[in-house]
C-alpha positions as CSV (number, residue, x, y, z in Angstrom):
1,M,-23.6,-18.9,-22.3
2,S,-22.1,-21.1,-24.9
3,P,-24.1,-23.7,-27.0
4,E,-22.3,-26.4,-25.0
5,K,-23.5,-25.0,-21.7
6,I,-27.0,-24.7,-23.1
7,V,-27.0,-28.3,-24.2
8,T,-25.9,-29.3,-20.7
9,Y,-28.6,-27.1,-19.1
10,L,-31.3,-28.7,-21.3
11,K,-30.0,-32.2,-20.4
12,D,-29.9,-31.4,-16.7
13,H,-33.5,-30.1,-16.7
14,D,-35.0,-32.8,-19.0
15,L,-35.8,-30.2,-21.7
16,Y,-36.4,-31.2,-25.3
17,L,-36.1,-28.3,-27.7
18,T,-37.6,-27.3,-31.0
19,T,-37.1,-23.9,-32.7
20,A,-39.3,-21.8,-34.9
21,E,-36.8,-19.6,-36.8
22,S,-37.4,-16.9,-39.4
23,C,-34.7,-14.3,-39.5
24,T,-32.1,-16.6,-37.8
25,A,-32.7,-19.1,-40.6
26,G,-31.9,-22.2,-38.6
27,R,-28.8,-20.7,-36.9
28,I,-29.9,-21.7,-33.4
29,V,-30.3,-25.4,-34.4
30,A,-27.0,-25.2,-36.3
31,M,-25.1,-24.0,-33.3
32,L,-26.6,-26.7,-31.1
33,A,-26.0,-29.4,-33.7
34,E,-22.2,-28.7,-33.4
35,V,-22.3,-30.0,-29.8
36,P,-21.8,-33.7,-29.3
37,Q,-24.9,-35.6,-27.9
38,C,-27.2,-32.7,-28.9
39,G,-29.7,-35.3,-30.3
40,E,-30.7,-35.9,-26.7
41,I,-32.1,-32.4,-26.3
42,L,-32.9,-31.3,-29.9
43,E,-36.2,-32.4,-31.4
44,S,-36.6,-30.2,-34.5
45,G,-36.2,-26.8,-36.1
46,Y,-38.8,-25.1,-38.2
47,V,-37.4,-22.4,-40.6
48,V,-40.4,-20.4,-41.7
49,Y,-39.5,-17.3,-43.7
50,S,-42.7,-16.4,-45.5
51,P,-46.0,-15.3,-43.8
52,H,-47.7,-18.3,-45.5
53,A,-45.1,-20.8,-44.1
54,K,-45.7,-19.3,-40.6
55,Q,-49.4,-19.7,-41.0
56,R,-49.3,-23.2,-42.6
57,L,-46.7,-24.8,-40.4
58,L,-47.2,-23.0,-37.1
59,G,-50.7,-21.6,-37.2
60,V,-49.7,-18.0,-37.1
61,S,-52.8,-15.9,-37.7
62,M,-52.7,-13.6,-40.8
63,H,-54.7,-11.2,-38.7
64,T,-51.8,-11.0,-36.2
65,V,-49.3,-10.4,-39.0
66,E,-51.5,-7.7,-40.5
67,Q,-52.2,-6.0,-37.2
68,F,-48.7,-6.2,-35.6
69,N,-46.3,-6.9,-38.6
70,L,-44.1,-9.9,-39.1
71,T,-41.4,-8.4,-36.9
72,S,-43.4,-8.4,-33.7
73,V,-43.5,-10.2,-30.4
74,E,-47.1,-11.2,-31.1
75,V,-46.0,-13.2,-34.2
76,A,-43.0,-14.7,-32.3
77,R,-45.4,-15.8,-29.5
78,E,-47.8,-17.5,-32.1
79,M,-44.8,-19.2,-33.7
80,A,-43.7,-20.5,-30.3
81,V,-47.1,-21.8,-29.4
82,G,-47.5,-23.4,-32.8
83,A,-44.2,-25.2,-32.6
84,L,-45.0,-26.5,-29.1
85,R,-48.4,-27.7,-30.4
86,D,-46.9,-29.5,-33.5
87,S,-43.9,-31.2,-31.8
88,P,-43.3,-33.3,-28.7
89,A,-40.8,-30.7,-27.4
90,N,-41.4,-29.1,-24.1
91,V,-39.4,-25.9,-24.8
92,V,-39.2,-23.7,-27.9
93,I,-37.3,-20.7,-29.1
94,A,-38.9,-18.6,-31.8
95,T,-37.4,-15.7,-33.8
96,T,-38.7,-13.3,-36.3
97,G,-37.2,-10.0,-37.4
98,L,-35.0,-8.0,-39.8
99,C,-31.5,-9.4,-40.2
100,G,-31.0,-7.4,-43.5
101,G,-29.4,-4.0,-43.9
102,E,-32.6,-2.0,-44.5
103,D,-35.5,-0.7,-42.3
104,V,-38.9,-2.2,-43.2
105,D,-42.3,-0.6,-42.4
106,G,-40.6,1.8,-40.0
107,I,-38.9,-1.0,-38.1
108,P,-35.1,-0.6,-37.8
109,A,-32.8,-3.1,-39.4
110,G,-31.4,-5.5,-36.9
111,T,-34.7,-5.7,-34.9
112,V,-35.5,-9.2,-33.8
113,C,-38.4,-10.5,-31.8
114,F,-38.1,-13.6,-29.6
115,A,-40.3,-16.0,-27.8
116,W,-39.4,-18.7,-25.4
117,G,-42.1,-21.2,-24.7
118,F,-42.3,-23.9,-22.1
119,L,-44.6,-26.8,-21.3
120,H,-44.5,-28.0,-17.7
121,G,-47.0,-29.9,-15.6
122,G,-49.8,-29.3,-18.0
123,R,-49.1,-25.5,-18.0
124,Q,-47.7,-23.4,-20.9
125,A,-45.7,-20.3,-20.4
126,V,-44.4,-18.0,-23.1
127,F,-42.0,-15.1,-22.7
128,T,-41.2,-12.5,-25.4
129,R,-38.6,-9.9,-26.0
130,R,-37.6,-7.4,-28.7
131,R,-33.9,-6.5,-29.3
132,R,-31.9,-4.7,-31.8
133,F,-28.5,-6.0,-33.0
134,F,-25.9,-4.4,-35.3
135,G,-23.6,-5.6,-38.0
136,D,-23.9,-7.4,-41.4
137,R,-26.4,-10.2,-42.0
138,H,-24.2,-13.0,-40.7
139,A,-23.4,-11.0,-37.5
140,L,-27.0,-10.1,-36.9
141,Q,-28.1,-13.7,-37.2
142,T,-25.3,-15.0,-35.0
143,Q,-25.9,-12.4,-32.3
144,A,-29.7,-13.1,-32.3
145,A,-29.1,-16.9,-32.1
146,L,-26.7,-16.5,-29.2
147,Y,-29.0,-14.1,-27.4
148,A,-31.9,-16.6,-27.8
149,L,-29.9,-19.4,-26.4
150,E,-28.3,-17.4,-23.6
151,Q,-31.7,-16.2,-22.3
152,L,-33.3,-19.7,-22.2
153,P,-32.2,-20.7,-18.7
154,A,-33.4,-17.4,-17.1
155,F,-36.9,-17.8,-18.7
156,H,-37.0,-21.4,-17.7
157,R,-36.3,-20.5,-14.1
158,R,-39.0,-17.8,-14.3
159,M,-41.5,-20.4,-15.7
160,L,-40.7,-22.8,-12.8
161,A,-41.3,-19.9,-10.4
162,G,-44.8,-19.5,-11.9
163,E,-44.2,-16.4,-13.9
164,S,-45.2,-15.6,-17.5
165,A,-44.9,-12.5,-19.6
C-alpha cells in the first residue's frame, strides 16, 4: 500500500499518527510528508537512536533493553506505548532494529522489530512483529518503513475487532 493510500486510510478512519523510529530514522514520517494534506493525519515523529533517548523521551525501561536487547519486540512495544502517552495521536508506529550490514549480539543484520499501537474508546491495543529485510542501509530502511505503513490498516482492523497481540 502506497503512502498516499495510507494517508487516505488514516483520514477516512479519523486516525492521527505519531511515529517512534530508531532504525528507520524518520523514513516513515518522510514518506508520509511527501503526500499532500498529510498534516491532517500526522502529529509527530520521534527519532530515538540511543537507548538513553528511548528511555528519556519514550519511557523505555533500561531493564527491558538489558533483558531483551534494543532489537526486540518488547522495546518496540514500549516505544509505541511511550509515544502514545506523550502525544495526542491515537495511532503509533514504532521501529527498532539493525539496518546496518553487520550482525549485533547474535541478531542478523536487517532484523527490524515493529509495534503498531492504537487508542480507541479508552482502550489501548499494541501489535508487534519482527521481520528481516535484505539490501544496503537505504534499502533496509525503505523496506522497513513501507512494511510498517502497509501493515497499519490490517492491525487497525484487528484492534477494532477487539484483538490485541
